[in-house]
N, C-alpha and C positions, 0 to 999 in steps of 0.2 A: 511626351510620346512614350518615354520609357516606362512610365507608370502604367499606361494602357497595355503595353506589351506584357509587363509582369502580371497585371490583373488577368489578362487572357491566358497566360501560362498557368497561373494558379487555378483558374476556372477549368481548364482542360485537365489538369492534374486531379482536381476534385471529381470531375466527371469520370475519369479512369478509376479513381478509388471507389466510386459508387458501382462501377462495373465489376471490379475484382473482389472487393471486401464485402463479405456478407455482414449485414447489420449497418452498413452505411448506405442510406437511401435518399434519393431526391425524387420528389413527385411533381406532378403537374398534369393537367389534362391535355395540354398541347405542347408541342416541341418548343415553341417560343417561350412558354411559361417556364419550362425546365431550364432553358438557356438563361433566362433572366434570373431565375433562382440560383443557378450556379454562379453567375457573375456577382450577385449580391452576397452570397455566402462566401465567395472568394474574397470579396472586399472586407467582409467582417473578419475573416480569418487573417487577412493581411493587417488589419488594424489591431486585432488582438495580439498578433505576433510582434508588431512594431512597438506596442505600448508595454506589454507585460513581459515579454521574453528577456529584454535587457535587465529589468528589475529582478526577475527570478534568477538570472545568471549571477548577478552581484550578490543577492541574498543567499543563494544556494551554492556558492562557489565551492564550499567545503564538500558538499555532496557530489559535485561534478568531479572533484579531485579524488575523493574516496572510491568512486565507482568507475574511475577512468573514462568519464564521459557518458556512461550508460544511463545516468540519471536524466540526460537530455531526452531519451526516448520516452520516459515517464512524463516529463514536462510537456513534450509535444502532444502526447495523448491527452493530457489534462487540458491543454489549450484547445485541442480539437473538440473535446467535450464542452468547453466553455463556448466555443463557436456554435455548437449544437444548441446549447441553452439560449444563447442570444437569438439564434434563428427561430427557435420556438416562441420566444417573447414577441418577435416581429411577425409571428404567424406564417412563417415560410415553410413550405413542404420539404424540409430537410431533417433527417433523423439519423442519429447515431445510437445504436443499441448497446450501451455499456462500454466499460473500459477497454476490453480487448478489441472490440470493433474500432474504437478510437485509436488504440495503439497501432493496429495494422493499417488503418486508414491514414494515419499521420506518416507512417513509414512509406507507404505507397506514394502519398503526395510528395514527400521529400525526394524520393528517387525519381519520380516522373518529372517533377519541377526541375531537378538538376539535369536530367537527360535532355529535356526540351531547351533549357537555358544554354546547354553546351551546343546543341544543334542550331539554335537561333540566338546568336549573341545580340546583346542590346547595343546597337551601334550608336545610340544617342547618349549613352552614359559617359559622363565626364566632359560633355560639351556645354 
């Protein structure tokens, strides 16, 4: 159940990023298609983060230390661009127009995800 809650939170954060950040877009003819696209892209984003982010943290720990953690913003933007690329390969109507759109989109997603997670704690975690 916790996985579904986190997936829904990520999908909502992604939707808010598409509303706020120019260059981050999700398309679809119908509202249901857009919601399904957001959920699938949120799933892709979660898998990309779960698989690659720990590896990048270990390999790039020197950069994290030298930049006092600011390198994490660049990594998040690159992972967001990778999510866009995977979505394009799956022919999903999700687009990120360049690094800066990915940079701000990743920041908006991180902030919104954190705010929603604080407001809706995962009660099933740890059980």
